[in-house]
Backbone as CSV, one residue per row, in Angstrom:
resi,resn,N_x,N_y,N_z,CA_x,CA_y,CA_z,C_x,C_y,C_z
1,MET,9.617,-15.967,-40.572,10.196,-16.033,-39.232,10.086,-14.690,-38.516
2,LYS,10.417,-13.596,-39.241,10.345,-12.273,-38.634,8.915,-11.931,-38.242
3,LYS,7.971,-12.332,-39.086,6.568,-12.036,-38.804,6.101,-12.767,-37.542
4,ALA,6.485,-14.027,-37.406,6.103,-14.812,-36.227,6.714,-14.209,-34.966
5,LEU,7.970,-13.783,-35.073,8.637,-13.172,-33.924,7.972,-11.850,-33.551
6,SER,7.607,-11.059,-34.544,6.929,-9.783,-34.295,5.583,-9.999,-33.622
7,VAL,4.841,-10.988,-34.081,3.536,-11.297,-33.486,3.715,-11.743,-32.038
8,MET,4.720,-12.547,-31.782,4.970,-13.025,-30.422,5.341,-11.870,-29.489
9,VAL,6.205,-10.982,-29.940,6.601,-9.827,-29.129,5.394,-8.945,-28.858
10,LEU,4.556,-8.717,-29.859,3.354,-7.912,-29.690,2.407,-8.562,-28.683
11,PHE,2.253,-9.871,-28.790,1.391,-10.601,-27.866,1.886,-10.446,-26.426
12,LEU,3.182,-10.615,-26.216,3.744,-10.475,-24.870,3.586,-9.053,-24.339
13,LEU,3.735,-8.076,-25.205,3.567,-6.691,-24.801,2.152,-6.432,-24.320
14,PHE,1.173,-6.917,-25.070,-0.225,-6.717,-24.672,-0.568,-7.493,-23.409
15,GLU,0.022,-8.657,-23.232,-0.200,-9.423,-22.005,0.319,-8.669,-20.792
16,CYS,1.488,-8.061,-20.910,2.073,-7.310,-19.791,1.246,-6.073,-19.469
17,ILE,0.775,-5.392,-20.499,-0.026,-4.186,-20.281,-1.376,-4.533,-19.673
18,GLY,-1.951,-5.644,-20.096,-3.277,-6.027,-19.633,-3.295,-6.626,-18.244
19,TYR,-2.158,-6.991,-17.720,-2.094,-7.615,-16.411,-2.284,-6.580,-15.314
20,ALA,-3.217,-6.834,-14.428,-3.417,-5.961,-13.276,-3.113,-6.770,-12.021
21,ALA,-2.269,-6.252,-11.186,-1.915,-6.958,-9.963,-3.147,-7.078,-9.060
22,PRO,-3.376,-8.267,-8.500,-4.518,-8.426,-7.610,-4.295,-7.675,-6.308
23,GLY,-5.362,-7.299,-5.669,-5.268,-6.618,-4.400,-5.776,-5.199,-4.481
24,ALA,-5.345,-4.384,-3.553,-5.819,-3.006,-3.465,-4.812,-2.175,-2.690
25,VAL,-5.048,-0.873,-2.660,-4.191,0.026,-1.895,-4.917,0.480,-0.638
26,ILE,-4.146,0.858,0.347,-4.682,1.455,1.569,-4.176,2.884,1.598
27,SER,-5.063,3.817,1.847,-4.657,5.224,1.923,-5.371,5.871,3.098
28,GLY,-4.851,7.003,3.523,-5.467,7.706,4.638,-4.668,8.926,5.039
29,THR,-5.025,9.466,6.188,-4.360,10.638,6.740,-3.999,10.356,8.190
30,VAL,-2.775,10.682,8.553,-2.330,10.558,9.943,-2.409,11.946,10.558
31,LYS,-3.073,12.033,11.723,-3.214,13.312,12.416,-2.601,13.217,13.800
32,GLY,-2.061,14.340,14.251,-1.461,14.411,15.576,-2.529,14.515,16.652
33,PRO,-2.114,14.563,17.920,-3.061,14.639,19.039,-3.980,15.863,18.970
34,ASP,-3.502,16.936,18.343,-4.320,18.148,18.245,-5.203,18.161,16.988
35,GLY,-5.153,17.076,16.191,-5.979,16.980,14.993,-5.336,17.518,13.727
36,SER,-4.137,18.082,13.849,-3.457,18.605,12.661,-2.757,17.463,11.920
37,PRO,-2.583,17.585,10.600,-1.912,16.536,9.831,-0.502,16.286,10.355
38,PHE,-0.129,15.035,10.417,1.182,14.631,10.936,2.061,14.253,9.755
39,ARG,3.033,15.109,9.423,3.889,14.825,8.272,5.078,13.967,8.686
40,ALA,5.598,13.240,7.714,6.771,12.382,7.888,6.574,11.295,8.944
41,ALA,5.347,10.791,9.066,5.089,9.649,9.933,5.264,8.374,9.116
42,PHE,5.758,7.330,9.750,5.898,6.033,9.093,4.594,5.268,9.260
43,VAL,4.009,4.841,8.153,2.804,4.013,8.192,3.218,2.618,7.761
44,ARG,2.923,1.659,8.611,3.358,0.280,8.396,2.138,-0.611,8.218
45,ALA,2.118,-1.394,7.136,1.054,-2.374,6.889,1.694,-3.755,6.916
46,GLN,1.282,-4.583,7.889,1.864,-5.918,8.019,0.799,-6.970,7.790
47,ASN,1.067,-7.860,6.835,0.156,-8.957,6.556,0.165,-9.893,7.757
48,THR,-1.014,-10.193,8.308,-1.078,-10.997,9.532,-0.731,-12.457,9.296
49,LYS,-0.867,-12.936,8.057,-0.561,-14.334,7.767,0.907,-14.530,7.383
50,THR,1.395,-13.712,6.457,2.761,-13.881,5.956,3.792,-13.048,6.708
51,HIS,3.337,-12.062,7.457,4.180,-11.117,8.202,5.035,-10.236,7.295
52,ILE,4.700,-10.182,5.997,5.379,-9.256,5.092,4.927,-7.852,5.458
53,THR,5.885,-6.941,5.581,5.601,-5.582,6.026,5.917,-4.584,4.927
54,TYR,4.999,-3.645,4.713,5.169,-2.546,3.765,5.178,-1.255,4.567
55,MET,6.084,-0.333,4.230,6.145,0.945,4.935,6.105,2.089,3.938
56,VAL,5.366,3.139,4.297,5.324,4.364,3.507,5.420,5.542,4.462
57,LEU,5.754,6.699,3.931,5.853,7.918,4.728,4.715,8.848,4.359
58,THR,4.192,9.591,5.335,3.149,10.563,5.032,3.767,11.809,4.416
59,ASN,2.970,12.517,3.613,3.453,13.753,2.988,3.200,14.938,3.924
60,ASN,3.350,16.150,3.444,3.181,17.355,4.279,1.766,17.525,4.799
61,GLN,0.794,16.924,4.115,-0.603,16.997,4.575,-0.984,15.785,5.426
62,GLY,-0.020,14.943,5.762,-0.271,13.762,6.585,-0.880,12.602,5.813
63,LYS,-0.943,12.708,4.486,-1.577,11.667,3.669,-0.566,10.615,3.234
64,TYR,-1.065,9.384,3.078,-0.228,8.286,2.612,-1.034,7.389,1.682
65,VAL,-0.324,6.675,0.813,-0.916,5.676,-0.075,0.087,4.542,-0.191
66,THR,-0.360,3.311,0.059,0.529,2.162,-0.094,0.561,1.737,-1.554
67,ASP,1.520,0.911,-1.895,1.499,0.240,-3.193,0.355,-0.772,-3.145
68,THR,0.093,-1.430,-4.258,-0.953,-2.447,-4.285,-0.544,-3.599,-3.374
69,LEU,-1.398,-3.901,-2.414,-1.140,-4.970,-1.457,-1.893,-6.222,-1.880
70,ALA,-1.296,-7.369,-1.625,-1.948,-8.642,-1.924,-3.186,-8.793,-1.034
71,PRO,-4.218,-9.474,-1.526,-5.401,-9.691,-0.686,-5.010,-10.381,0.615
72,GLY,-5.676,-10.005,1.684,-5.398,-10.589,2.989,-5.775,-9.625,4.102
73,THR,-5.375,-9.963,5.305,-5.653,-9.143,6.478,-4.359,-8.475,6.932
74,TYR,-4.446,-7.176,7.235,-3.273,-6.389,7.594,-3.496,-5.665,8.910
75,ASP,-2.403,-5.500,9.659,-2.380,-4.617,10.820,-1.667,-3.352,10.375
76,ILE,-2.299,-2.195,10.611,-1.769,-0.912,10.175,-1.368,-0.114,11.409
77,SER,-0.172,0.482,11.368,0.247,1.336,12.484,1.012,2.537,11.950
78,ALA,0.979,3.611,12.717,1.695,4.836,12.351,2.570,5.261,13.514
79,THR,3.844,5.542,13.221,4.790,6.004,14.237,5.626,7.129,13.649
80,SER,6.336,7.825,14.529,7.214,8.896,14.063,8.394,9.028,15.011
81,VAL,9.542,9.347,14.452,10.747,9.552,15.248,10.533,10.776,16.129
82,GLY,10.811,10.637,17.409,10.688,11.758,18.331,9.310,11.916,18.944
83,PHE,8.321,11.173,18.462,6.973,11.260,19.035,6.847,10.189,20.097
84,LYS,6.500,10.594,21.313,6.540,9.675,22.444,5.197,9.034,22.775
85,GLY,4.160,9.326,22.020,2.863,8.711,22.286,2.805,7.280,21.787
86,ASP,1.751,6.560,22.177,1.551,5.206,21.675,1.261,5.263,20.179
87,PRO,1.778,4.304,19.421,1.500,4.323,17.986,0.013,4.107,17.717
88,SER,-0.469,4.789,16.706,-1.846,4.611,16.273,-1.932,3.286,15.534
89,ARG,-2.943,2.470,15.840,-3.049,1.139,15.230,-4.464,0.852,14.758
90,ARG,-4.535,0.085,13.676,-5.782,-0.507,13.204,-5.469,-1.967,12.944
91,SER,-6.206,-2.845,13.564,-5.967,-4.274,13.405,-7.003,-4.893,12.476
92,SER,-6.606,-5.959,11.836,-7.486,-6.773,11.001,-8.171,-5.979,9.890
93,VAL,-7.385,-5.196,9.146,-7.908,-4.477,7.981,-7.893,-5.461,6.817
94,SER,-9.055,-5.703,6.227,-9.186,-6.694,5.166,-8.996,-6.047,3.793
95,VAL,-8.026,-6.556,3.028,-7.766,-6.075,1.673,-8.333,-7.100,0.692
96,GLU,-9.206,-6.623,-0.206,-9.795,-7.482,-1.222,-9.459,-6.947,-2.598
97,ASP,-9.509,-7.808,-3.605,-9.211,-7.395,-4.984,-10.053,-6.213,-5.414
98,GLY,-9.360,-5.144,-5.851,-10.039,-3.987,-6.442,-10.787,-3.099,-5.490
99,LYS,-10.754,-3.365,-4.189,-11.473,-2.518,-3.215,-10.469,-1.727,-2.407
100,ASN,-10.165,-0.525,-2.898,-9.195,0.336,-2.206,-9.789,0.828,-0.894
101,LEU,-8.947,0.900,0.104,-9.400,1.344,1.437,-8.824,2.684,1.760
């Protein structure tokens, strides 16, 4: 009984480790009007079909990386508190399995 239970636990452990979430990440750099990196900007990725929205913040170099997003089409925008310009947008960004953007 103990051996069967041990084998089952080991099997489940390897299944969890071997599982890779489908989809990909989106990464990039947000720059201000003068071309310098824009830190602490909110980058929003919204799935156009499900309307599920993911948000990340840029680092000191203006760079961001999303978590793994499900395959689909996303609208990407960047905004910041106190910045009065129009938000930067990219529409219809296609996310496919294993193809990071």
